[in-house]
DOVOKOL-623953 format. One record per residue (C-alpha): x, y, z negated; residue number from 1. Coordinates in nm, 4 decimals, m for minus. Each point is the difference from the previous one (the first is absolute). Layout:
        x        y        z  nr
        X        Y        Z NUM
...
REM end
This chain:
        x        y        z  nr
  m0.2510   2.6128   0.8098   1
   0.3041  m0.2287  m0.0397   2
   0.0035  m0.0714  m0.3743   3
   0.3326  m0.1849   0.0216   4
   0.1814   0.3138   0.1191   5
  m0.1716   0.2416  m0.2396   6
   0.2321   0.0802  m0.2944   7
  m0.2979   0.1025  m0.2132   8
  m0.0741  m0.3692  m0.0553   9
   0.3517  m0.0955  m0.1134  10
   0.0465  m0.0463  m0.3761  11
   0.3510   0.1352  m0.0625  12
   0.0952  m0.1983  m0.3130  13
  m0.1218  m0.3245   0.1550  14
   0.2054   0.0632   0.3138  15
   0.3106   0.0738  m0.2086  16
  m0.0510  m0.3114  m0.2132  17
  m0.0227  m0.2108   0.3164  18
   0.3225   0.1576   0.1250  19
   0.1667  m0.1019  m0.3268  20
  m0.1296  m0.3552   0.0393  21
   0.1174  m0.0121   0.3611  22
   0.3453   0.1310  m0.0911  23
   0.0538  m0.2798  m0.2507  24
  m0.1448  m0.2679   0.2280  25
   0.2275   0.1093   0.2860  26
   0.3124  m0.0343  m0.2137  27
  m0.0425  m0.3701  m0.0676  28
   0.1740   0.0331  m0.3378  29
  m0.0731   0.1735  m0.3338  30
   0.0348   0.3783   0.0005  31
   0.0229   0.2672  m0.2657  32
  m0.2227   0.2995  m0.0628  33
   0.2853   0.2338   0.0877  34
   0.0651  m0.1721   0.3332  35
  m0.3638   0.0069   0.1105  36
  m0.0556   0.3607  m0.1081  37
   0.3130   0.1095   0.1847  38
  m0.0846  m0.1845   0.3209  39
  m0.3560   0.1337   0.0103  40
   0.0852   0.3495  m0.1150  41
  m0.2598  m0.0121  m0.2763  42
   0.0249   0.1130  m0.3651  43
   0.1174  m0.2786  m0.2315  44
  m0.2908   0.0638  m0.2370  45
  m0.2525  m0.0606   0.2786  46
   0.1800  m0.3078   0.1334  47
   0.0186  m0.1385  m0.3540  48
  m0.3807   0.0225  m0.0315  49
  m0.0496  m0.1656   0.3398  50
   0.2417  m0.2805  m0.0897  51
  m0.1677  m0.0680  m0.3318  52
  m0.3476   0.0077   0.1546  53
   0.1014  m0.2392   0.2775  54
   0.1615  m0.2270  m0.2586  55
  m0.3121   0.0008  m0.2175  56
  m0.2058  m0.1003   0.3070  57
   0.2382  m0.2858   0.0783  58
   0.1337   0.1414   0.3267  59
   0.3434   0.0571  m0.1558  60
   0.1996  m0.1744  m0.2708  61
   0.2186   0.1891  m0.2474  62
   0.3142  m0.1543  m0.1497  63
   0.0801   0.1913  m0.3200  64
   0.3467  m0.1595  m0.0251  65
   0.1201   0.1416   0.3307  66
  m0.2468   0.2920   0.0091  67
  m0.0945  m0.1023   0.3539  68
  m0.3251  m0.0486   0.1900  69
  m0.0805  m0.2665   0.2587  70
  m0.3100  m0.1229   0.1833  71
  m0.2549  m0.1733  m0.2237  72
  m0.2302  m0.2973   0.0240  73
  m0.2972   0.1982   0.1341  74
   0.2091   0.1374   0.2853  75
   0.1250  m0.3490   0.0891  76
  m0.3549  m0.1353  m0.0166  77
  m0.1162   0.2620   0.2519  78
   0.2823  m0.0907   0.2354  79
  m0.0867  m0.3696  m0.0285  80
  m0.3695   0.0700   0.0615  81
   0.0850   0.2030   0.3087  82
   0.2046  m0.2884   0.1407  83
  m0.2858  m0.2407  m0.0686  84
  m0.2489   0.2244   0.1776  85
   0.2327   0.0311   0.2987  86
   0.0411  m0.3795   0.0197  87
  m0.3773  m0.0331  m0.0089  88
  m0.0436   0.2555   0.2792  89
   0.2676  m0.1647   0.2129  90
  m0.1584  m0.3436  m0.0451  91
  m0.3520   0.1230   0.0784  92
   0.0768   0.2309   0.2931  93
   0.0135  m0.2622   0.2804  94
  m0.3383  m0.1462  m0.0989  95
  m0.1583   0.3436  m0.0474  96
   0.1322   0.1093   0.3382  97
  m0.1330  m0.3106   0.1759  98
  m0.3482   0.0430  m0.1483  99
  m0.0007   0.3727   0.0731 100
   0.0888  m0.0613   0.3651 101
  m0.2469  m0.2851   0.0476 102
  m0.3037   0.1805  m0.1405 103
   0.1084   0.3666   0.0259 104
  m0.1317   0.0620  m0.3492 105
   0.1761   0.1438  m0.3041 106
   0.2023  m0.2523  m0.2016 107
   0.0975   0.0685  m0.3606 108
   0.2410  m0.1307  m0.2616 109
  m0.0593   0.0874  m0.3655 110
   0.1054  m0.0906  m0.3510 111
  m0.1835   0.0199  m0.3303 112
   0.0697   0.2949  m0.2313 113
  m0.2157  m0.0047  m0.3136 114
  m0.3597  m0.0101   0.1275 115
   0.0843   0.1378   0.3444 116
   0.1621  m0.1235   0.3167 117
   0.2851   0.2060   0.1438 118
   0.0581  m0.0088   0.3752 119
   0.3666  m0.0710   0.0745 120
  m0.0336  m0.0499   0.3753 121
  m0.2667   0.0876   0.2572 122
  m0.0050  m0.0616   0.3748 123
  m0.2748   0.2109   0.1501 124
  m0.2345  m0.0743   0.2854 125
   0.0501   0.2050   0.3155 126
  m0.3746   0.0554   0.0245 127
  m0.1468   0.3400  m0.0806 128
  m0.2190  m0.1361  m0.2795 129
   0.2176  m0.1582  m0.2711 130
   0.0435  m0.0191  m0.3754 131
   0.1272   0.2834  m0.2211 132
   0.2474  m0.1641  m0.2408 133
   0.3648   0.1080   0.0001 134
   0.3165  m0.1645  m0.1315 135
   0.0277   0.0762  m0.3703 136
  m0.3698   0.0676  m0.0474 137
  m0.2023  m0.1914  m0.2573 138
  m0.3488  m0.1493  m0.0005 139
  m0.1939  m0.1732  m0.2777 140
   0.0605  m0.3728  m0.0208 141
  m0.3717  m0.0858  m0.0188 142
  m0.1089   0.1900   0.3135 143
   0.2593  m0.1301   0.2475 144
   0.0492  m0.3333   0.1748 145
   0.3684   0.0270  m0.0916 146
  m0.0878   0.0319  m0.3665 147
  m0.2662  m0.2704   0.0050 148
   0.2416  m0.2404   0.1724 149
   0.2539   0.0553  m0.2790 150
  m0.2604  m0.0126  m0.2778 151
  m0.1350  m0.3311   0.1298 152
   0.3398  m0.1645  m0.0526 153
   0.0861   0.1530  m0.3376 154
  m0.0311  m0.1883  m0.3300 155
  m0.3359   0.0692  m0.1636 156
   0.1419   0.2052  m0.2888 157
   0.1866   0.2351   0.2344 158
  m0.3007   0.0370   0.2288 159
  m0.2294   0.0737  m0.2956 160
   0.2354   0.2687  m0.1272 161
   0.0135   0.1735   0.3383 162
  m0.3789   0.0070   0.0218 163
  m0.0631   0.0996  m0.3618 164
  m0.0163   0.3780   0.0563 165
  m0.2841   0.1861   0.1672 166
   0.0189  m0.0642   0.3743 167
  m0.0263   0.3087   0.2226 168
  m0.2673   0.0170   0.2694 169
   0.1975   0.0787   0.3161 170
  m0.2974  m0.0205   0.2373 171
  m0.3673  m0.0862  m0.0222 172
   0.0956  m0.3612   0.0791 173
   0.2734  m0.0370  m0.2621 174
  m0.0751  m0.2971  m0.2246 175
   0.0571   0.0815  m0.3672 176
  m0.2003  m0.2769  m0.1666 177
   0.2444  m0.2523  m0.1463 178
  m0.2258  m0.2985   0.0664 179
  m0.0160   0.0824   0.3710 180
   0.3727   0.0695   0.0189 181
   0.0761  m0.3341  m0.1639 182
  m0.2135  m0.1710   0.2627 183
   0.1969   0.1780   0.2723 184
   0.3271  m0.1071  m0.1598 185
  m0.1120  m0.3618  m0.0256 186
  m0.0827   0.0053   0.3721 187
   0.3378   0.1589   0.0753 188
   0.1850  m0.2605  m0.2032 189
  m0.1805  m0.2791   0.1849 190
   0.0417   0.1436   0.3507 191
   0.3447   0.1563  m0.0358 192
  m0.1214   0.3432   0.1137 193
  m0.1921   0.2889  m0.1541 194
  m0.2450   0.2170   0.1901 195
  m0.1364   0.3429  m0.0799 196
  m0.2428   0.1935   0.2146 197
  m0.0278   0.3734  m0.0585 198
   0.0964  m0.0256  m0.3675 199
   0.3128   0.2133   0.0232 200
  m0.0703   0.2045   0.3116 201
  m0.3354   0.0504   0.1699 202
  m0.0527  m0.1897   0.3241 203
   0.3075  m0.2206  m0.0307 204
   0.0688  m0.3684  m0.0502 205
   0.3186  m0.1369  m0.1509 206
   0.1135  m0.3626  m0.0220 207
   0.2924  m0.0785  m0.2288 208
   0.2105  m0.2956  m0.1083 209
   0.2457  m0.0336  m0.2870 210
   0.3696  m0.0793   0.0336 211
   0.0838  m0.2622  m0.2627 212
   0.3339  m0.0839  m0.1571 213
   0.1309  m0.3508  m0.0517 214
  m0.2287  m0.0632  m0.2992 215
  m0.3124   0.1426   0.1634 216
   0.0083   0.3443  m0.1620 217
  m0.1094   0.2936   0.2223 218
   0.2867   0.2445   0.0547 219
  m0.1658   0.2060   0.2750 220
  m0.2715  m0.0119   0.2647 221
  m0.0445   0.0799   0.3675 222
  m0.3176   0.1115   0.1708 223
  m0.1586   0.1139   0.3242 224
  m0.2203   0.3105  m0.0127 225
  m0.2394   0.1015   0.2758 226
  m0.3327   0.1710   0.0617 227
  m0.2670  m0.2515  m0.0955 228
  m0.1541  m0.0117   0.3469 229
   0.3317  m0.1151   0.1537 230
   0.0301  m0.3073  m0.2212 231
  m0.2437  m0.2151   0.1964 232
  m0.1050  m0.3562  m0.0767 233
   0.2405  m0.1113   0.2713 234
   0.3003   0.1937  m0.1318 235
  m0.0486  m0.0585  m0.3727 236
   0.0958  m0.3728  m0.0085 237
   0.3116   0.0727   0.2055 238
   0.1019   0.2778  m0.2369 239
  m0.0467  m0.2251  m0.3011 240
   0.2054  m0.2768   0.1589 241
   0.2819   0.2417   0.0864 242
   0.0067   0.1456  m0.3504 243
   0.0133  m0.3419  m0.1642 244
   0.2826  m0.1115   0.2275 245
   0.1844   0.3284  m0.0504 246
  m0.0006  m0.0157  m0.3794 247
   0.1309  m0.3573   0.0107 248
   0.2811   0.1044   0.2313 249
   0.0868   0.3077  m0.2060 250
   0.0043  m0.1984  m0.3247 251
   0.2244  m0.2669   0.1474 252
   0.2426   0.2550   0.1409 253
   0.0018   0.2205  m0.3083 254
   0.0544  m0.2685  m0.2595 255
   0.2153  m0.2369   0.2022 256
   0.2398   0.2891   0.0662 257
  m0.0094   0.0871  m0.3689 258
   0.0829  m0.3599  m0.0881 259
   0.2852   0.0045   0.2501 260
   0.1463   0.3152  m0.1579 261
  m0.0127  m0.1610  m0.3427 262
   0.1692  m0.3116   0.1366 263
   0.2748   0.2132   0.1512 264
   0.0472   0.1901  m0.3247 265
   0.0051  m0.2997  m0.2324 266
   0.0702  m0.2985   0.2245 267
REM end
């Protein structure tokens, strides 16, 4: 069944509220209740409730003096975040592609979201046996090499907070004891890469490395995922070397280009 095309799963009021938000965002200038209701062909009473709800959530701003609505700070923050994610993907793609082609194993790019990692780009292996993650999916931070790579570079207070809740047991090999996890993170911090074997998905190995900003804070991570038996003692050092080099290259490209944009804006 295609859930996306099944109208039974669409929440009508939510869809209408999003149409109201889109109508105001498309205008590029403040708009009145009457204008939006007329353009969308919706009752003014309903549009009024949507406008007030969106304003209360920060997605719209209401100016009582002009009785007009415009996009709010939350909406602008989402747009900025989307641009940042796209810059990250663009900067990482050449390195991910090169590693994917060299080893023919799945390469991943992910960011931290609460106590999970969210996959924002994945280049799959062409082999029949490969990993199951998809772009947009989430995995626990403690059971993935991506998450461990990020955790290893975080300040202690942030890392402690992320590991303070009960840690889910993804597989029989998932490590949930804090003392053992801390040892893993210390090793990852020293070596520059994190390794997990069968902790997030049975029979797999994942090696990850963090992408650091100009002050050494982890903004994302990349990894290579493969069936454990394919990551041989010969291949593993090469993978680690490629991941280390890749994160250095990505960081330099990402933050040097960011610095250049700031120089152009304010120079």
